[in-house]
Structures are given as C-alpha cells and as structure tokens.
N, C-alpha and C positions, 0 to 999 in steps of 0.2 A: 503492499501498500503504499502511494509516494504523500511523504509530510502534509501536501497543501491536504487532500484527503480524511490525512489520520487528522490533523490541527480542526478543519471542517467537523468533523463527529464528534471531535469534545468541546469543542466551543461550541456545538449544536446545540451537547447535554450541557452542556454550562447553562446556558443561556434557555434554556426549558427547566432547568432549577432553579435558577433566580429569582423570577417571581414570586416562588412561594418566602420567599425567605427576602423580599427587597424591602423592606420596612429597617431591616437591620442594617450593620455597616456589611456584613459578608456578602448580602445581598445586592448591593451595591458593586463590591467586589468582584465578585463571583461575574455578575453582569461585564465589567470591563476587563474580565479575563476572556469569558467568552465572544465579545464582541475583537476584542485583541487577534484572540484564534480565527474568526471568520470572515478577519481579515486579511490575513496569508493566505487563505482559500478564493479570494476576491483580487487579491493581486496576481494572483499565478492564470488565475480564467477574465483577468482584464476585463472584471467587470467596475470599473470606474465610481460610475453612481455607486454602487453599494458600499467602495471604500473611503465615498467618502460622507456619506448617509452611519458606516462603524465611526466611524474615526469623531463625526460632528457628536454620537451617543457617545460614545468616550467621553468627550468633553462631556455633556450633563451631564455622565453619572459621576464624573470628578468630582467637577462643581457640588455635586450633591450629597458628594460623600466628606465633604470638606467644610461644608455650612455645616 
C-alpha cells in the first residue's frame, strides 16, 4: 500500500472519530492530525481544492484549540 493511500485511510479514521470528542482538546487535535494526513493524500492526487479546504480547516481547528 502506498504511503498516500495509507495516510488517507488513517486520516479518514481520525476524522471519523473526532466529532464524538470535538468539545475536548483531544478531539480538535485528532481532527488536525486527520486533516493533515488527508492533505498528504490530496497533494499526491493533485486535488488542490481539497488541499486548500484541509489547510483552512487545520487553521480553524488550531484557532479553536488555542483560544
């Protein structure tokens, strides 16, 4: 299995678990990690729209985590 595909699966698993604990810092961190892993896959697939969406989401969750 390629690294991009593997990171995509792990990222999807993180993003699937994150909403259930999103009110806690661990949930926001899990979403950031999941989006980061999904961004690797999006870069390899050259889906720039998803890369932009993921990066903006990472910034938003980071802001929510540190306020």
